C-alpha positions, 0 to 999 in steps of 0.5 A: 531510540531503544536498541531493540524496538518492538514493532508490529505490522498488521495487514488485513487479508484481502480486506474489502473482499473479506468484508463481503465474504463475512457478510455473505458466506455464500461468496467464500468459495467463489472467485470474487473481486471488488472494482468497476464493471467491465463495461465501464473499463473498470479496474479491480481494487482487490480480489479474494484468494480464490480469484488470485489462483486464476492470476487475478490481481489488484489494479488489473482491468476488470476485462482482463480479470474476467478473461483470466477467470470467466466466473469472477464475480465483481462487486462494487464495494461498500466503503461505509462498511470498510471504514467501520471495520477499520475503525473497529480494528483501530479500537483493538490496536489502541488497547495496547498502544497509542503509537500507531501509524496507519498506512491505509484502512486495513494496514498499520504499524504499531510500536509496542516497545513500552507496552506492559501487556502480556509482560511486554511480549510483542508476540502475545500482543500480536496474537491477541490482536489477531484473535480479537479481530477475528471474534469482533470483526469476523475477518483475519489479519496477518501480522509481523513482529520485528525490531523495525518497520521494514522487517515487520512489514516483510514478516506480515507478508511472509505467511499470508493469509492469516499468518503470524511471523516473529523475527526475534533479534537473534534470528534477524540476521539469518532471516533477512539474508533469505528475503528476496529483494522484491520484498524491499519497498520500491523494488518493482519489476524493472529494479528486480531485473536490474538487480538480477543482471547483477546476480542479486536475488536476495538480501544476502546477495545484495549484502555482497554487492559492492556499494559503488556498483549499487550506487551506479545503478540506483543512485540515491536509492543505493544507501537505503537498499544497502541498509534494508539488505542488512535489516537496518531501518531506523524509521520511527512509527509516526503517530501524527504530523502536519499533513502537507498532501494527501495522495495515493500511488500504485507501482504496476506489476507490468509497465504501462506501455502507452498513454491509453493504458495509463488512462485506463488505470486512472479511475481506479486511482481516483477511486482510491483517492476518494476513499482516502479523503472520506471522513478526514475533513481536509476538503477546506485545505485542498489547494492544488491537484497533484500527479506523479509519474515514474517511468521504466528507467526510473525518471520521475515527473510531477505536475501540479495545478491550482484548484479553481471552483468547481473542482473536478477529477477530469483535471487529473486526466489532463495532468496525466497526459501532460506528464506522459508527454514529457518522456513518452515511455513505459510507466511503472508508477502513477500517483494522484493527490492534492496539496494542502494549504496550512491555512483553511480558506474561507470560501464555500467548500464545493464537492470534491468529485463532479 
């Protein structure tokens, strides 16, 4: 692995909402969100920046969002348009590299270490990608350029929306010292509170914390945290691998206090799962339902159940209740998905959601 890789992280700005504002410019100055209706106990998948000024956020129940912003306009969304925009984005990416790791429809890592475009300048590649996406797709993306995935991801969030942050090798040490620990993947509100109790608010603080103390409080996470605090991340940009599962998960900004609150966010998670399934052709390989739940104290449980025809998303509600009953305490993360078989079954493929 090269000593100084060139990694770009691209993340579209409020992607679904941006597509809707592109297609209907009258929405640009209005608070809008994409999600389910208030009457159907819907949940938001994203909101534009006007709405965010009112405190509206993704994964928020629509009823709560409407209380925060009575003038909020909630749109049902159009996955066909969003997938088409994602395909167009990837056409732009592939002009510069084939080493692309998609994270979602609107987010990806690109390894341009070996690229000869713009004399090998990752910064200029990122600039051109951003310009092409504006001109060809009509939306903005934020980009981070760094020597590894962790720093590139942090950099893309640094100046959102429509930002470009470049962390050169010379500036890496100084930059990572200023990064708040909340930017580290997996550090939610509870973990932030635990770190704050230890006097840790930035990566610089984390660098000074005795590893034994970190390990006592975070167990197996400790080593990864200590590495990220130093700006070290050797993970490669993964182009393809044999997929053994497909899932979506969400870490909530506020812990869900009870089973009812968990049930309220389940439709949003299942909608996101359906989006991830779309167009992948994986339906013949679905073998098990899968649900993961992480609690306020970081205890985690998973439940799987074999799929029997006809398939139904109602099973996830049952699994959710079973998972919650194992610990019966506030929940910080829920994930839903499917396990995949390596050999495609021969039986008739039935509809995924009924």
